[in-house]
Biopython code that builds the backbone (N, CA, C, O; Angstrom):
import numpy as np
from Bio.PDB.StructureBuilder import StructureBuilder

atoms = [
    (1, "PRO", "N", (-11.354, 8.686, 23.738)),
    (1, "PRO", "CA", (-10.234, 7.748, 23.729)),
    (1, "PRO", "C", (-9.992, 7.126, 22.362)),
    (1, "PRO", "O", (-8.846, 6.841, 22.014)),
    (2, "TYR", "N", (-11.044, 6.909, 21.580)),
    (2, "TYR", "CA", (-10.867, 6.285, 20.273)),
    (2, "TYR", "C", (-9.959, 7.117, 19.381)),
    (2, "TYR", "O", (-9.142, 6.567, 18.643)),
    (3, "GLN", "N", (-10.094, 8.440, 19.440)),
    (3, "GLN", "CA", (-9.261, 9.300, 18.608)),
    (3, "GLN", "C", (-7.790, 9.136, 18.958)),
    (3, "GLN", "O", (-6.939, 9.131, 18.068)),
    (4, "LEU", "N", (-7.483, 9.001, 20.237)),
    (4, "LEU", "CA", (-6.101, 8.814, 20.667)),
    (4, "LEU", "C", (-5.554, 7.487, 20.164)),
    (4, "LEU", "O", (-4.429, 7.431, 19.668)),
    (5, "LEU", "N", (-6.333, 6.420, 20.284)),
    (5, "LEU", "CA", (-5.897, 5.110, 19.795)),
    (5, "LEU", "C", (-5.704, 5.131, 18.291)),
    (5, "LEU", "O", (-4.726, 4.583, 17.781)),
    (6, "ASN", "N", (-6.613, 5.750, 17.586)),
    (6, "ASN", "CA", (-6.531, 5.830, 16.139)),
    (6, "ASN", "C", (-5.290, 6.607, 15.717)),
    (6, "ASN", "O", (-4.592, 6.196, 14.790)),
    (7, "ALA", "N", (-5.005, 7.721, 16.382)),
    (7, "ALA", "CA", (-3.819, 8.519, 16.055)),
    (7, "ALA", "C", (-2.544, 7.732, 16.315)),
    (7, "ALA", "O", (-1.615, 7.786, 15.508)),
    (8, "ALA", "N", (-2.480, 7.007, 17.415)),
    (8, "ALA", "CA", (-1.291, 6.212, 17.740)),
    (8, "ALA", "C", (-1.078, 5.123, 16.704)),
    (8, "ALA", "O", (0.053, 4.900, 16.272)),
    (9, "SER", "N", (-2.129, 4.449, 16.303)),
    (9, "SER", "CA", (-1.976, 3.376, 15.324)),
    (9, "SER", "C", (-1.574, 3.931, 13.963)),
    (9, "SER", "O", (-0.771, 3.311, 13.265)),
    (10, "HIS", "N", (-2.106, 5.075, 13.571)),
    (10, "HIS", "CA", (-1.717, 5.687, 12.298)),
    (10, "HIS", "C", (-0.251, 6.096, 12.299)),
    (10, "HIS", "O", (0.438, 5.909, 11.296)),
    (11, "ARG", "N", (0.241, 6.651, 13.408)),
    (11, "ARG", "CA", (1.659, 7.028, 13.488)),
    (11, "ARG", "C", (2.550, 5.816, 13.294)),
    (11, "ARG", "O", (3.546, 5.883, 12.573)),
    (12, "LEU", "N", (2.205, 4.724, 13.924)),
    (12, "LEU", "CA", (3.022, 3.515, 13.817)),
    (12, "LEU", "C", (2.997, 2.935, 12.408)),
    (12, "LEU", "O", (4.043, 2.566, 11.875)),
    (13, "VAL", "N", (1.838, 2.850, 11.809)),
    (13, "VAL", "CA", (1.713, 2.271, 10.477)),
    (13, "VAL", "C", (2.415, 3.140, 9.441)),
    (13, "VAL", "O", (3.005, 2.616, 8.496)),
    (14, "ASN", "N", (2.360, 4.453, 9.605)),
    (14, "ASN", "CA", (2.969, 5.356, 8.633)),
    (14, "ASN", "C", (4.480, 5.450, 8.745)),
    (14, "ASN", "O", (5.108, 6.144, 7.946)),
    (15, "GLN", "N", (5.086, 4.768, 9.716)),
    (15, "GLN", "CA", (6.537, 4.781, 9.851)),
    (15, "GLN", "C", (7.204, 3.880, 8.820)),
    (15, "GLN", "O", (8.432, 3.843, 8.746)),
    (16, "GLY", "N", (6.447, 3.174, 8.045)),
    (16, "GLY", "CA", (7.017, 2.291, 7.037)),
    (16, "GLY", "C", (6.863, 0.841, 7.436)),
    (16, "GLY", "O", (6.272, 0.522, 8.467)),
    (17, "GLY", "N", (7.393, -0.014, 6.619)),
    (17, "GLY", "CA", (7.300, -1.439, 6.910)),
    (17, "GLY", "C", (6.068, -2.043, 6.273)),
    (17, "GLY", "O", (5.544, -1.518, 5.291)),
    (18, "SER", "N", (5.613, -3.134, 6.829)),
    (18, "SER", "CA", (4.518, -3.899, 6.236)),
    (18, "SER", "C", (3.138, -3.347, 6.563)),
    (18, "SER", "O", (2.144, -3.809, 6.002)),
    (19, "GLY", "N", (3.057, -2.370, 7.456)),
    (19, "GLY", "CA", (1.762, -1.854, 7.876)),
    (19, "GLY", "C", (1.193, -2.602, 9.063)),
    (19, "GLY", "O", (0.149, -2.223, 9.594)),
    (20, "GLN", "N", (1.864, -3.657, 9.484)),
    (20, "GLN", "CA", (1.435, -4.403, 10.660)),
    (20, "GLN", "C", (2.303, -3.998, 11.839)),
    (20, "GLN", "O", (3.506, -3.782, 11.699)),
    (21, "ILE", "N", (1.679, -3.899, 12.994)),
    (21, "ILE", "CA", (2.427, -3.552, 14.199)),
    (21, "ILE", "C", (2.192, -4.621, 15.257)),
    (21, "ILE", "O", (1.178, -5.318, 15.239)),
    (22, "GLN", "N", (3.119, -4.736, 16.157)),
    (22, "GLN", "CA", (2.987, -5.655, 17.278)),
    (22, "GLN", "C", (2.281, -4.929, 18.419)),
    (22, "GLN", "O", (2.324, -3.702, 18.495)),
    (23, "LEU", "N", (1.641, -5.673, 19.293)),
    (23, "LEU", "CA", (0.938, -5.076, 20.425)),
    (23, "LEU", "C", (1.880, -4.246, 21.283)),
    (23, "LEU", "O", (1.503, -3.164, 21.732)),
    (24, "TRP", "N", (3.096, -4.726, 21.521)),
    (24, "TRP", "CA", (4.037, -3.989, 22.366)),
    (24, "TRP", "C", (4.397, -2.646, 21.741)),
    (24, "TRP", "O", (4.616, -1.673, 22.463)),
    (25, "GLN", "N", (4.462, -2.574, 20.403)),
    (25, "GLN", "CA", (4.759, -1.306, 19.743)),
    (25, "GLN", "C", (3.622, -0.314, 19.959)),
    (25, "GLN", "O", (3.857, 0.864, 20.224)),
    (26, "PHE", "N", (2.406, -0.794, 19.845)),
    (26, "PHE", "CA", (1.233, 0.053, 20.037)),
    (26, "PHE", "C", (1.165, 0.569, 21.470)),
    (26, "PHE", "O", (0.921, 1.754, 21.695)),
    (27, "LEU", "N", (1.378, -0.320, 22.438)),
    (27, "LEU", "CA", (1.344, 0.089, 23.845)),
    (27, "LEU", "C", (2.458, 1.074, 24.166)),
    (27, "LEU", "O", (2.236, 2.042, 24.894)),
    (28, "LEU", "N", (3.651, 0.842, 23.634)),
    (28, "LEU", "CA", (4.758, 1.762, 23.874)),
    (28, "LEU", "C", (4.466, 3.136, 23.283)),
    (28, "LEU", "O", (4.806, 4.154, 23.885)),
    (29, "GLU", "N", (3.845, 3.172, 22.124)),
    (29, "GLU", "CA", (3.456, 4.450, 21.516)),
    (29, "GLU", "C", (2.471, 5.185, 22.426)),
    (29, "GLU", "O", (2.605, 6.392, 22.630)),
    (30, "LEU", "N", (1.497, 4.484, 22.966)),
    (30, "LEU", "CA", (0.533, 5.109, 23.877)),
    (30, "LEU", "C", (1.214, 5.601, 25.149)),
    (30, "LEU", "O", (0.936, 6.705, 25.616)),
    (31, "LEU", "N", (2.101, 4.790, 25.708)),
    (31, "LEU", "CA", (2.794, 5.164, 26.943)),
    (31, "LEU", "C", (3.735, 6.344, 26.735)),
    (31, "LEU", "O", (4.024, 7.078, 27.680)),
    (32, "SER", "N", (4.214, 6.533, 25.514)),
    (32, "SER", "CA", (5.136, 7.632, 25.216)),
    (32, "SER", "C", (4.411, 8.944, 24.942)),
    (32, "SER", "O", (5.034, 10.005, 24.909)),
    (33, "ASP", "N", (3.110, 8.876, 24.746)),
    (33, "ASP", "CA", (2.313, 10.056, 24.402)),
    (33, "ASP", "C", (1.848, 10.762, 25.677)),
    (33, "ASP", "O", (1.059, 10.206, 26.441)),
    (34, "SER", "N", (2.331, 11.974, 25.908)),
    (34, "SER", "CA", (1.993, 12.703, 27.137)),
    (34, "SER", "C", (0.521, 13.113, 27.200)),
    (34, "SER", "O", (0.017, 13.404, 28.285)),
    (35, "SER", "N", (-0.178, 13.142, 26.066)),
    (35, "SER", "CA", (-1.598, 13.510, 26.088)),
    (35, "SER", "C", (-2.494, 12.313, 26.416)),
    (35, "SER", "O", (-3.702, 12.477, 26.587)),
    (36, "ASN", "N", (-1.928, 11.137, 26.505)),
    (36, "ASN", "CA", (-2.658, 9.922, 26.842)),
    (36, "ASN", "C", (-3.061, 9.965, 28.318)),
    (36, "ASN", "O", (-2.255, 10.316, 29.180)),
    (37, "SER", "N", (-4.298, 9.608, 28.595)),
    (37, "SER", "CA", (-4.769, 9.656, 29.986)),
    (37, "SER", "C", (-5.295, 8.319, 30.487)),
    (37, "SER", "O", (-5.767, 8.241, 31.622)),
    (38, "PHE", "N", (-5.232, 7.266, 29.681)),
    (38, "PHE", "CA", (-5.840, 6.016, 30.119)),
    (38, "PHE", "C", (-4.877, 4.854, 30.293)),
    (38, "PHE", "O", (-5.295, 3.780, 30.726)),
    (39, "ILE", "N", (-3.606, 5.032, 29.970)),
    (39, "ILE", "CA", (-2.603, 4.013, 30.243)),
    (39, "ILE", "C", (-1.352, 4.745, 30.709)),
    (39, "ILE", "O", (-0.970, 5.754, 30.116)),
    (40, "GLN", "N", (-0.715, 4.251, 31.757)),
    (40, "GLN", "CA", (0.436, 4.971, 32.307)),
    (40, "GLN", "C", (1.439, 4.010, 32.913)),
    (40, "GLN", "O", (1.099, 2.898, 33.317)),
    (41, "TRP", "N", (2.698, 4.467, 32.969)),
    (41, "TRP", "CA", (3.752, 3.676, 33.600)),
    (41, "TRP", "C", (3.476, 3.554, 35.088)),
    (41, "TRP", "O", (2.951, 4.478, 35.710)),
    (42, "GLU", "N", (3.829, 2.418, 35.650)),
    (42, "GLU", "CA", (3.656, 2.144, 37.074)),
    (42, "GLU", "C", (5.028, 1.775, 37.639)),
    (42, "GLU", "O", (5.539, 0.691, 37.359)),
    (43, "GLY", "N", (5.621, 2.657, 38.424)),
    (43, "GLY", "CA", (6.936, 2.382, 39.004)),
    (43, "GLY", "C", (8.054, 2.488, 37.976)),
    (43, "GLY", "O", (7.912, 3.160, 36.955)),
    (44, "THR", "N", (9.157, 1.822, 38.256)),
    (44, "THR", "CA", (10.329, 1.905, 37.377)),
    (44, "THR", "C", (10.763, 0.547, 36.836)),
    (44, "THR", "O", (11.872, 0.416, 36.319)),
    (45, "ASN", "N", (9.907, -0.461, 36.947)),
    (45, "ASN", "CA", (10.260, -1.807, 36.495)),
    (45, "ASN", "C", (9.641, -2.178, 35.154)),
    (45, "ASN", "O", (9.558, -3.359, 34.820)),
    (46, "GLY", "N", (9.207, -1.187, 34.384)),
    (46, "GLY", "CA", (8.633, -1.468, 33.075)),
    (46, "GLY", "C", (7.198, -1.949, 33.108)),
    (46, "GLY", "O", (6.710, -2.506, 32.125)),
    (47, "GLU", "N", (6.514, -1.744, 34.220)),
    (47, "GLU", "CA", (5.114, -2.135, 34.320)),
    (47, "GLU", "C", (4.231, -0.931, 34.016)),
    (47, "GLU", "O", (4.614, 0.213, 34.259)),
    (48, "PHE", "N", (3.062, -1.202, 33.488)),
    (48, "PHE", "CA", (2.102, -0.134, 33.219)),
    (48, "PHE", "C", (0.733, -0.596, 33.661)),
    (48, "PHE", "O", (0.503, -1.784, 33.885)),
    (49, "LYS", "N", (-0.182, 0.369, 33.785)),
    (49, "LYS", "CA", (-1.540, 0.019, 34.203)),
    (49, "LYS", "C", (-2.550, 0.833, 33.420)),
    (49, "LYS", "O", (-2.247, 1.899, 32.883)),
    (50, "ASN", "N", (-3.743, 0.303, 33.373)),
    (50, "ASN", "CA", (-4.879, 0.990, 32.791)),
    (50, "ASN", "C", (-5.356, 1.993, 33.834)),
    (50, "ASN", "O", (-5.790, 1.592, 34.914)),
    (51, "ALA", "N", (-5.286, 3.273, 33.538)),
    (51, "ALA", "CA", (-5.628, 4.312, 34.506)),
    (51, "ALA", "C", (-7.117, 4.337, 34.838)),
    (51, "ALA", "O", (-7.519, 4.951, 35.827)),
    (52, "GLU", "N", (-7.927, 3.684, 34.032)),
    (52, "GLU", "CA", (-9.366, 3.674, 34.271)),
    (52, "GLU", "C", (-9.812, 2.379, 34.938)),
    (52, "GLU", "O", (-10.953, 1.952, 34.763)),
    (53, "GLY", "N", (-8.930, 1.759, 35.694)),
    (53, "GLY", "CA", (-9.290, 0.542, 36.415)),
    (53, "GLY", "C", (-9.523, -0.641, 35.500)),
    (53, "GLY", "O", (-8.678, -0.965, 34.665)),
    (54, "ASN", "N", (-10.657, -1.281, 35.652)),
    (54, "ASN", "CA", (-10.957, -2.486, 34.883)),
    (54, "ASN", "C", (-11.619, -2.210, 33.546)),
    (54, "ASN", "O", (-11.915, -3.149, 32.806)),
    (55, "LYS", "N", (-11.855, -0.973, 33.222)),
    (55, "LYS", "CA", (-12.502, -0.638, 31.959)),
    (55, "LYS", "C", (-11.526, -0.886, 30.817)),
    (55, "LYS", "O", (-10.475, -0.249, 30.755)),
    (56, "THR", "N", (-11.858, -1.796, 29.922)),
    (56, "THR", "CA", (-10.960, -2.114, 28.815)),
    (56, "THR", "C", (-11.599, -1.915, 27.454)),
    (56, "THR", "O", (-10.900, -1.969, 26.442)),
    (57, "GLU", "N", (-12.880, -1.689, 27.394)),
    (57, "GLU", "CA", (-13.510, -1.455, 26.109)),
    (57, "GLU", "C", (-13.497, 0.028, 25.785)),
    (57, "GLU", "O", (-13.387, 0.870, 26.677)),
    (58, "ILE", "N", (-13.608, 0.336, 24.517)),
    (58, "ILE", "CA", (-13.622, 1.726, 24.065)),
    (58, "ILE", "C", (-15.061, 2.110, 23.769)),
    (58, "ILE", "O", (-15.741, 1.469, 22.967)),
    (59, "ASP", "N", (-15.508, 3.158, 24.423)),
    (59, "ASP", "CA", (-16.888, 3.622, 24.219)),
    (59, "ASP", "C", (-17.015, 4.367, 22.914)),
    (59, "ASP", "O", (-18.102, 4.832, 22.572)),
]
sb = StructureBuilder()
sb.init_structure("model")
sb.init_model(0)
sb.init_chain("A")
sb.init_seg("    ")
for serial, (resi, resn, name, xyz) in enumerate(atoms, 1):
    if name == "N":
        sb.init_residue(resn, " ", resi, " ")
    sb.init_atom(name, np.array(xyz, "f"), 0.0, 1.0, " ", f" {name:<3s}", serial, name[0])
structure = sb.get_structure()
């Protein structure tokens, strides 16, 4: 999972700007990535969930 997070953050930072990203930008990048397996859209109301339940730390 760390490699996926690292790749998403690098894509966002390399798009230009100050190099800082907002949390919503990072989450949207993860949700838009079809190879992502640990965060996913839930329904059609803009909600998402952690696919691994309560696990929130990166091993």
